[in-house]
C-alpha positions in Angstrom: -73.5 -78.8 -13.7 -71.9 -77.6 -10.4 -71.4 -80.0 -7.5 -70.6 -79.5 -3.9 -66.7 -79.6 -4.6 -66.9 -77.7 -7.9 -66.5 -74.0 -7.1 -67.2 -71.6 -10.0 -65.7 -68.2 -10.7 -65.7 -65.5 -13.3 -62.7 -63.3 -14.2 -63.0 -59.5 -14.7 -60.1 -57.5 -16.0 -60.1 -53.7 -16.8 -57.7 -51.2 -18.3 -58.0 -47.4 -18.8 -55.8 -47.8 -21.8 -57.3 -48.5 -25.3 -56.4 -51.7 -27.3 -53.7 -51.3 -29.8 -54.2 -54.0 -32.6 -56.5 -56.2 -30.5 -53.5 -56.9 -28.1 -53.3 -55.5 -24.6 -50.6 -56.8 -22.2 -52.5 -55.4 -19.2 -55.7 -57.3 -19.8 -53.7 -60.5 -20.9 -51.6 -60.4 -17.8 -54.6 -59.6 -15.5 -56.5 -62.6 -17.1 -53.5 -65.1 -16.9 -52.8 -64.3 -13.2 -56.6 -64.8 -12.5 -56.6 -68.1 -14.5 -53.6 -69.3 -12.5 -55.3 -68.4 -9.2 -58.5 -70.3 -10.3 -56.5 -73.2 -11.2 -54.5 -73.1 -7.9 -57.9 -73.0 -5.9 -59.6 -75.6 -8.1 -62.3 -73.1 -9.3 -64.0 -73.7 -12.6 -63.9 -70.6 -14.7 -67.2 -70.0 -16.2 -66.7 -66.6 -17.7 -64.3 -63.9 -18.5 -65.2 -60.2 -18.9 -62.9 -57.3 -19.9 -63.3 -53.6 -20.2 -60.8 -51.7 -22.5 -60.1 -47.9 -22.3 -62.6 -47.3 -19.5 -62.2 -45.7 -16.0 -63.0 -47.5 -12.9 -64.8 -44.4 -11.7 -68.0 -45.4 -13.5 -70.0 -48.6 -13.5 -71.2 -47.9 -17.0 -68.8 -50.5 -18.5 -69.9 -53.1 -21.1 -67.9 -56.0 -19.6 -69.0 -55.2 -16.0 -72.7 -55.0 -17.0 -72.4 -58.5 -19.0 -70.6 -59.9 -15.8 -73.4 -58.6 -13.5 -76.0 -60.1 -15.9 -74.4 -63.5 -15.6 -75.1 -63.4 -11.7 -78.8 -63.0 -12.4 -78.7 -66.2 -14.8 -76.2 -68.5 -12.9 -74.9 -68.8 -9.5 -71.1 -67.8 -9.3 -69.0 -68.5 -6.2 -66.1 -66.1 -6.8 -65.3 -63.0 -8.8 -61.6 -63.0 -9.4 -59.7 -59.6 -10.1 -56.0 -58.9 -9.9 -56.6 -55.8 -7.7 -59.9 -54.5 -6.3 -59.4 -51.2 -8.1 -59.6 -53.0 -11.4 -63.3 -53.6 -10.3 -64.0 -50.1 -9.2 -62.2 -46.9 -8.3 -65.0 -45.2 -6.5 -65.5 -46.4 -2.9 -69.4 -46.1 -3.0 -69.6 -47.9 -6.3 -67.3 -50.7 -5.0 -69.3 -51.4 -1.9 -72.5 -51.2 -3.8 -71.3 -53.8 -6.4 -69.9 -56.0 -3.6 -73.2 -55.9 -1.9 -74.9 -56.8 -5.1 -72.7 -59.8 -5.4 -73.1 -60.7 -1.9 -76.9 -61.1 -2.5 -75.9 -64.2 -4.5 -73.2 -65.3 -2.0 -70.5 -64.4 -4.5 -67.2 -63.3 -2.9 -64.6 -61.1 -4.5 -61.1 -62.5 -4.7 -58.3 -60.0 -5.5 -55.6 -62.3 -6.5 -52.7 -60.1 -5.7 -54.2 -58.6 -2.5 -55.4 -61.5 -0.5 -55.3 -59.5 2.8 -58.2 -57.4 1.2 -60.5 -60.4 0.6 -63.6 -59.9 2.7 -61.8 -57.5 5.2 -63.9 -54.3 5.2 -61.2 -52.2 7.0 -58.6 -52.9 4.5 -61.0 -52.6 1.6 -62.2 -49.3 2.8 -58.6 -48.0 3.2 -57.5 -49.4 0.0 -60.5 -48.0 -1.9 -60.2 -44.7 -0.4 -56.5 -44.5 -1.6 -57.6 -45.8 -5.1 -60.2 -43.2 -5.4 -58.0 -40.5 -4.3 -55.2 -41.7 -6.7 -57.6 -41.8 -9.7 -59.0 -38.3 -8.9 -55.4 -36.9 -8.6 -54.4 -38.5 -11.9 -57.5 -36.9 -13.4 -56.7 -33.5 -12.1 -53.0 -33.7 -13.2 -54.2 -34.8 -16.7 -56.5 -32.0 -17.1 -54.0 -29.4 -15.9 -51.6 -30.7 -18.5 -54.1 -30.3 -21.4 -54.8 -26.7 -20.1 -51.0 -26.0 -20.0 -50.5 -27.5 -23.3 -53.2 -25.4 -24.8 -51.8 -22.2 -23.2 -48.3 -23.1 -24.8 -49.9 -23.7 -28.2 -51.7 -20.2 -28.0 -48.6 -18.5 -26.8 -46.3 -19.9 -29.6 -49.0 -20.2 -32.3 -48.8 -23.9 -32.6 
């Protein structure tokens, strides 16, 4: 049972890479960093959620959906993420999710970006860059696939 001095948190980690043999250093590293932050601030971790092999461009993620359902069942004071782009890579989705969490007084804590915590100007700038970066990466990946197909067609491979 939560007391006035016992702040609660959940941890959310995401990677666009798929899991290899059930081990993923990115997810493990994110979780460990968030666990250490929770310990440093005296937060009680009441849940951890992960999404593997999923883009932050969409909110249709299994771990994220489970996390959001927990807020409907239980008050959570903080959501810990290593960086805010682990939570979302689309500026509109980020602020929509943040507003949804704010309705239950839950604050997002980006463990490696404390200057972004509850600073709308910095959040907007960072999320704009994160969204652009993600879109640019997607564009380059698609271009690479097209070029590879062209080479294969040209050389019969």
